[in-house]
N, C-alpha and C positions, 0 to 999 in steps of 0.2 A: 489589629488582625486579631477575631477574635479566637479562642482557643480552639473551637471545633471547627475552624476554617482552613480549609487546604489549599492551597497556592499550588496550582498547578502551570509548571516551565514547559508549553506544548512547541518543539523544536521540529521544523517543517511544517509550521501550520496549515498551509497551502495547499498541501495534498492532499490527498486519496484517503490516507491515513489519517495525518494529521490533523484534518477537515469533519472527518467524521467521528473523532475522539473528541474534537471541539464543540460539535453538534450533541455529542452524548453526556458532555461534561455540562453544558448547561441546563441540561434538565434536571440535573442533581442541584440540591442547594445549598450546598459546605463545600462548594470550590469556589474558589476566584480564579481566573484563566489568561495567564501571558503567553501571545502566540508567538513565536518566530520568523520568519521568513526573509526574502529578500527581497521582496515584494510589498511586503506590508498588509494594512488593510483599514477597517474601519473598526474604532475602539466602540463600544458601549461601557454601562456602569458595572457591566461582567465579566468582560472581556478587555484588555488591551493589548495591542498591536505593535509588535519595534520590528522594524525592516534592521535588516542586519546583516553583512556580510562578515558569518563564521570561519572563512578560512582568514580572516584579517583577524587576526591576534590583539594590536591596539584598537579596533573599533570595535571588536565583541568586549573586550576590558572594558570602554568608555560605556559602552549601551547597557552594558547588562550589572554592572558594577553596583550598582541601587539598588539590587533584588532582592534584598535583605530577607527578604518572608517566603521567599520560594522553601515549598516542604516536599514535591515532586514534581522529578523534572522526564516527560517522557520525549523522548528522541527518537524522531521519522525522518530526521532528514537525510538527503542523497545527494551526492554528486558523480553525476556521469561522466566517464571516458573511455578512451577506444579499447583499451585492453584493460582484461583481468588485473594485471600489475598496476597499471595507474590505479586504478582506483582505492589503493590502500591508503595511499599519502592523505590527498583531500579528506576522505570521510573520517580515516582516523584525526586528523587534525580539527577537525568542527568538532567530533566528540569531546575533544582532551581539551579546546578551547573552551568550551560551553561550560565542561565539569569543574574545573580549574577554577575558574572567573566564579562560578556558583558556588563552589565549597568554600572557596575562601569568605564570602561576605553571608551565606545565608545559614547562621547555625540550627536552625530549624528542619536543614535537609531530613526529610528522612528516607527517602528511595528513588533512585535511577532506573527508569524501564526502557529497556534496550531494543529498538523493531529491528531485526535479522529476518532470514527467509531461507529458503533451500537450497542454497548456494553453500551452507555449512555444512552439508552433505554433498555436496559437489554435483549438485542436480543437474548444473548446467553445463557441466562439462560433459555427461555423456550418461546413458546408462548407471543407477546408483543403487546401493541396495535400498530395497521397497518390502515393508515400511520401515520408515527412518526410524530411528529414535534417538531421541536427545545423548543419551548414553554411547553413540557411534563413535568411533575414531575420527577424527579430523582427516582430510584430505592431504596432500599436498601443498604448500603455499605457493604463488601468494593467496590470503582473502581477506579482505578487510574485515566482513563478517567476525571470522575469530579473532582478529587482533584487537577490534574494539572491546569484543566479551575479555581477552585476557587483559586489556588494559584496567576495566573495569573491575575485574576481578581483583588484580594487584592494587589499585588505587584501594580498594573499600577496605582493607587489609588494615584494623584499629582504628576504624571510624567507626560511626555514630547511624549511618545509612547501610541500607542494602542496595542491592542491583537484582531487575529479573531481566532473561533475555526472553524474546518471544518469536516464534517463527510461524507464523503462515504460509499457505502455499500463494498461490495469485490471489492478490486481492480486489475483490470486485467492488464498487461504489463508485459513490459521482465524485468527480473533481476534473477540472478544466486546465488545458496547459499541463498536464503529466504526461511523460512520455511513458508513463508504464500503468496505463488504464484499458484493461482488456474490452472493456464493456464499452465505453466510446466507442471502441474501433468496431466493434463486430455490430452497433447500431449506426455508427456511418457506411461500411460495410453495407449491412442491407438495405441502408436507404439508398445509397446510389447503385447499389445492383437491380434496386426496382424502377427509380429512375430510368433507368438506362434499358430496364426490358429484359435485363436476364435473371437466370435462374440466379439461388446461393448456393454456391459453390463452396465447398472446405475446402480451401489454399494451403492445407498444411503438407507436410514431407508424407511418403507413403507409411502406413504403421500407424500413424500419429491419431487418425479416428478410429485406430481400434482402439489403443492403449488407455488404461485405466489414469485416471486422473481426478484430482479432486481443486474445489475452492474455495478461498477464505472470506465472509463477507464483511465489510468493513465497518457495519455496525456490531457485528456478531465481534469481530476484533476489538474494536474502540472498549466494550465492557469487560472483554479479555483482560485489555490494560489495565484497566481500574482496579479489575479483581487482582492482579498478579500483585499492583503495587501498593495496594493495603492488606495484602492477606500474608502475616507473617509466616506461615510456612512455605511461601512462595520465594524466600529471600534467597537470594545467590544463587538460583537455577534457571533451566532455560526448560520452554514450555513449546510445542509443536501445537499451532493452534488452529483447526479446519472446521469446515461446516457439520463434516460428522460422516458424508455420506461420500460413495465413489460415484463418478459417471466414466463414461464414453462418450467421443464426442459423435460419434457414429448414431447414438442416441439421442443427444440432447441437439445437434443439429437441426434436425426437421421439426423441433419444436421451436425452436428459435426464428427457423424458416417460418415457420406457421402464423407465429405473434407478428412477423411483420406482411404478412398475405402472400408469403413469396412460394413457389416452386424448388425446391430442391434439383440438383443434378450429381453425377458421381465424386466425388472429389475430385479437384486437377490440382498439383501442386502450385503456386505461384507467388512470387515475391511481393508483397502485398507495398511494400515501401517502393518500389520500382512501378508496378502498375497503378497505384492510387496518385504516384506523383505531377501528373496529368491533370487532376479531378479537381481541382481549386475555382476554376471556373465555372465547373458542373454545380459544387457545394453552393458556389454565389447566387447560382439560378436562383438553387432551392431555396435558398435565405430570405430571397427577395420575393419566390414564389410565396413561401407558408409564412413570410413575416417572421423567422427564424429570431432565436436573442442573440444569437453566437456567428457572427459575421466570420471570425478567423478560422481560415480553414485548418492552418497550423494549430489551434487550439485543440482542436477536435480531431486532430493525427495522432495515435501511438502505434503507427505501420510497425514501426522496429521492433516493440515490445511483442504486438501481435505477430508479426513473422517467430520472434523466438517461441512464443507459446505454442503456437499451431507445428513448430518444428519438433516435439517431443515424443518421438516417436517407440519412446519405452514407457513404463510406467512410472507413475509419479507423486507419488501419496506418502504419508507419513502415520507413525500411530500418535495418534491424541488422547490416548487413554492416561498418561501422567497427569494430564491439567484435569481429568476426571478426577483420578483420585487423589487429588489434593481441593478438590469442590468445587473445577467449573464445569457445570451441568450442560451449558447451552448450545446448540445447534441450531442449524439451519436448513430446509431444504433446498438444495440448489437451483431445482429447476426453478423454482418460485421467486430465489434468489432473484435469476436472471430478469424474469417479467417483473419483478417490482423495479429493479434498476430502470429497464427500457420505459416502462410507466412514468418513472421519478424524472429520466430524460424530457418523455412527453409534454409532461406538466411545468417543467420548467422551459419550454418551448426551444430546445435544442435539438432535435429532431424534429419530420414531421408530422399532426397529428393521423390517428389511422385512416385508411378512407381515400 
């Protein structure tokens, strides 16, 4: 390894966040990439994929103990569970397994970047203080995001490496088979609405249509991850990362409908997880009719996550000024972001072409 080369260990490589981070790192000349996920992937000269079950400490030890040249860990893995309390044990265990194995074998480890979210602020529990700030007090546990940060904070004492924690809002970007992908959920919901000849109704709770909300573009987040991991002043701190603008669904929804050539109708509270459960056959028809590349209805379904986002009938945003004060000044127009992601889905032949 050349002295100038950095080696990124991307944990959760096949997710929306990890996949977009890898795409960004591939554009940079001084990075070599190792991607960890349960499914693995095709390796190239610049990236090596390792399939691994991070909940299995012995398997993690066996598959990662040779990674002696890792300089940066980007941790974006997540294990879902039915309740908030059940999330703690597996998500904390995976982080511990990775850090403890890599720290023991990689003397050049410089930084660990942890992906968090607004659960730190209790945003998933109900109306929370907005704008949320990194200095806000923690809420009543259990909360795995907080436990993960506490682990890194305690582990870092006396070490030569540092950590950072990034807190994006809802992350928007390409990624198949991910349970937390709002962009694909909206695109497929619109596609099915068009096929059924019905208007695009906002399906959220009363009040959610008019609440203030923000998003985080996956490409912007990827750039912020590299910035935080390589900027000394970011050491051992957390940062909110957002597009930089706020919107209401009442303003954004008609623009999304227009992109898909759909009319809108008044919002109607609907549980997409229930209403979309019987649409697999319709999706299969659309796949055949338009020769779409993704035949699996499950891989394009993120209905539970969409239901969660559309249920937020309270303001949902954070203060992003701390990142700007430390030098990260990039921003994204959220309307343009949605259109760009929908165009990408069409270019990848995931949803039908216009017309």
